[in-house]
C-alpha positions, 0 to 999 in steps of 0.5 A, spaced: 309 853 348 306 846 349 302 845 355 300 838 357 295 836 362 295 830 365 290 827 370 284 822 371 277 822 369 273 828 372 279 832 375 278 838 370 283 837 364 278 840 359 276 845 363 283 848 365 285 847 358 279 850 355 281 856 360 288 856 358 287 856 351 282 863 351 287 866 355 293 865 351 294 869 344 295 864 338 293 858 342 289 851 341 286 846 345 287 839 343 283 834 348 286 827 347 279 824 349 276 827 343 282 825 339 282 818 340 274 817 339 274 813 333 269 807 331 272 802 331 278 804 336 284 804 333 289 798 334 294 802 338 291 808 341 297 811 344 300 811 337 294 814 334 293 819 339 301 822 339 301 821 331 294 825 332 297 830 336 304 831 332 300 832 326 295 837 329 301 841 332 305 841 325 298 843 321 296 849 326 303 852 327 303 853 319 297 857 320 300 861 326 298 858 333 304 858 337 301 855 343 298 848 345 294 845 350 294 837 350 290 834 355 289 826 356 291 821 361 298 818 361 300 813 365 307 812 364 313 816 364 315 813 357 308 815 354 309 822 356 316 821 354 314 819 346 309 825 346 314 830 348 319 826 343 314 827 337 312 834 339 320 836 339 321 833 332 315 838 330 318 843 333 325 843 335 324 850 339 318 848 342 318 848 350 314 842 353 311 843 360 307 837 363 303 837 369 299 832 373 293 835 375 292 833 383 285 834 387 283 831 394 279 824 392 273 827 395 272 833 391 274 830 385 268 825 386 263 831 388 265 834 381 264 827 377 257 827 381 255 834 379 258 833 372 254 827 371 247 831 373 248 835 367 249 830 362 244 828 357 247 821 358 251 818 364 254 812 367 256 815 374 258 808 377 262 807 371 266 814 372 267 813 379 270 806 378 274 810 371 277 815 376 278 810 381 282 806 376 285 812 373 287 815 380 290 808 382 295 808 376 298 815 377 298 814 385 305 814 387 308 817 381 314 822 381 315 828 376 315 823 370 308 823 369 308 832 370 309 836 375 304 836 380 299 842 380 293 842 385 287 844 381 282 845 387 281 852 386 277 857 381 279 857 374 281 864 374 286 863 379 288 856 376 289 859 369 293 865 373 298 860 377 299 856 371 301 861 366 305 864 371 309 858 373 310 856 365 313 864 364 307 866 359 307 874 359 
């Protein structure tokens, strides 16, 4: 099973991905932001990201890992379709579930401010602007960017709800 978490900065993608990977047997978390963090940046970031994810899924499968949680921001259905295609090429039997995380704007901004206070280096204004830009790209999107999933609850409840939704155990 592969779970893809899509959403803007600060919404809780990494937190939920980590909690899910800890709650599933033989699971690997792949954080898209970390996978594309290269200096200098790759000329085609999406190609770099998707080929790296496919490579890592194939690698981890050889060592017996069965479940993958991937988090990042995808802004078009075409981008997510490309990722799905590559994942199915690596494992034709894989079930891919895509979720677009949702949260009221004021709550997400509170989370960003709380997180900025805990970081050694933070640019709160940049993070708020990035959140606003990324949210605008996702606004009004249909199911092609993932099934909506409200992340306003505590992590334990969110994990239980998502695992139930994907039919895990």
